[in-house]
C-alpha positions as CSV (number, residue, x, y, z in Angstrom):
1,M,-0.2,-0.1,0.2
2,N,1.3,3.5,-0.8
3,I,0.7,6.9,1.0
4,K,0.4,9.9,-0.9
5,I,1.5,13.6,0.3
6,N,1.2,16.0,-1.9
7,S,0.8,13.9,-4.8
8,I,4.2,12.1,-4.2
9,S,3.9,8.1,-3.4
10,F,5.6,6.6,-0.5
11,S,5.5,3.1,0.4
12,K,3.9,2.5,3.3
13,E,5.9,-0.5,4.8
14,E,9.0,1.4,4.1
15,L,7.6,4.7,6.1
16,L,6.8,2.4,8.9
17,S,10.3,0.6,9.4
18,S,11.9,3.9,8.8
19,I,9.9,5.0,11.6
20,K,10.8,2.2,13.8
21,K,14.2,2.8,13.1
22,S,14.3,6.7,13.6
23,K,11.4,9.0,13.3
24,L,13.9,11.9,13.0
25,E,15.4,10.5,9.9
26,T,11.8,9.7,8.7
27,I,10.6,13.4,9.5
28,K,13.6,14.8,7.4
29,H,13.3,12.6,4.5
30,I,9.3,13.4,4.3
31,K,10.2,17.0,4.4
32,S,13.0,16.9,2.0
33,I,11.1,15.0,-0.6
34,T,7.5,17.1,-0.4
35,N,9.0,20.3,0.6
36,I,6.2,20.4,3.5
37,G,7.2,22.0,6.7
38,L,8.7,20.3,9.8
39,K,5.7,20.5,11.8
40,D,3.3,18.7,9.2
41,A,6.1,15.8,8.5
42,K,6.2,15.5,12.3
43,E,2.3,15.3,12.5
44,I,2.4,12.8,9.4
45,V,5.2,10.7,11.1
46,D,3.4,10.7,14.5
47,S,0.0,9.8,13.1
48,L,1.3,6.9,11.2
49,D,3.5,5.8,14.4
50,D,0.1,5.8,16.5
51,D,-2.1,4.5,13.6
52,P,-0.1,2.8,10.7
53,N,-3.8,2.8,8.9
54,C,-4.9,6.5,9.2
55,Y,-3.7,7.5,5.8
56,D,-5.1,4.5,3.8
57,N,-6.6,5.9,0.7
58,I,-6.2,9.4,1.6
59,D,-3.9,11.9,-0.7
60,V,-2.4,14.1,2.1
61,K,-2.3,17.7,1.2
62,K,-0.2,19.9,3.1
63,E,1.3,23.3,2.3
64,V,4.6,23.4,0.3
65,V,7.1,25.8,2.1
66,S,9.2,28.0,0.1
67,F,12.7,29.1,2.1
68,S,13.6,31.7,-0.8
69,K,11.6,34.5,1.1
70,N,13.3,33.8,4.4
71,E,16.8,33.7,2.6
72,N,16.4,37.5,1.8
73,I,15.7,38.0,5.4
74,I,18.8,36.8,7.0
75,N,22.0,37.2,5.2
76,K,24.0,34.1,5.5
77,E,27.6,36.0,6.2
78,D,25.7,37.4,9.3
79,R,25.5,33.6,10.8
80,K,27.7,31.6,12.4
81,G,26.4,28.4,13.6
82,A,23.1,29.0,15.4
83,H,23.8,32.3,16.7
84,F,23.6,35.9,15.0
85,I,26.9,37.8,14.7
86,Q,25.8,41.4,15.7
87,N,26.9,44.2,14.0
88,K,30.0,45.5,15.2
89,K,29.6,48.9,14.0
90,A,26.4,49.2,16.0
91,L,27.9,47.6,19.0
92,N,31.2,50.0,18.9
93,K,28.7,53.0,19.1
94,Y,27.0,51.8,22.3
95,I,30.3,51.2,23.9
96,I,31.6,54.7,22.9
97,F,28.2,56.3,24.1
98,G,28.3,54.3,27.5
99,L,32.1,55.7,28.1
100,I,31.1,59.1,27.5
101,L,28.3,58.9,29.6
102,I,30.5,57.3,32.3
103,V,33.4,60.4,31.9
104,I,30.4,63.0,32.0
105,I,29.0,61.5,35.4
106,L,32.4,61.4,37.0
107,I,33.1,64.9,35.9
108,G,29.8,66.0,37.4
109,L,30.8,64.1,40.8
110,L,34.6,65.6,40.7
111,I,33.1,69.2,40.2
112,K,31.0,68.8,43.4
């Protein structure tokens, strides 16, 4: 028996055996082939794990996720691992502003 997700057929037996081996790898596999979101892929895998017959004779339709619009928001050069690198020029401005503020406060205390 086959399971259709966004008109792409998967062997039900292969998916179930893959789920038994590694749910995470099965989620990644479904997500990469169908271009659906992580949450949708996880829901499908969890449903199959709970009830292997839940998608019999059903063509599962999930929203296809486009990652191109997100790539414009985050420049790859501004990332390092899972953390964002702050703009160093903006950080330097805050440091200089803080130092000037401290100097003004110290001068004010010395004058009194």
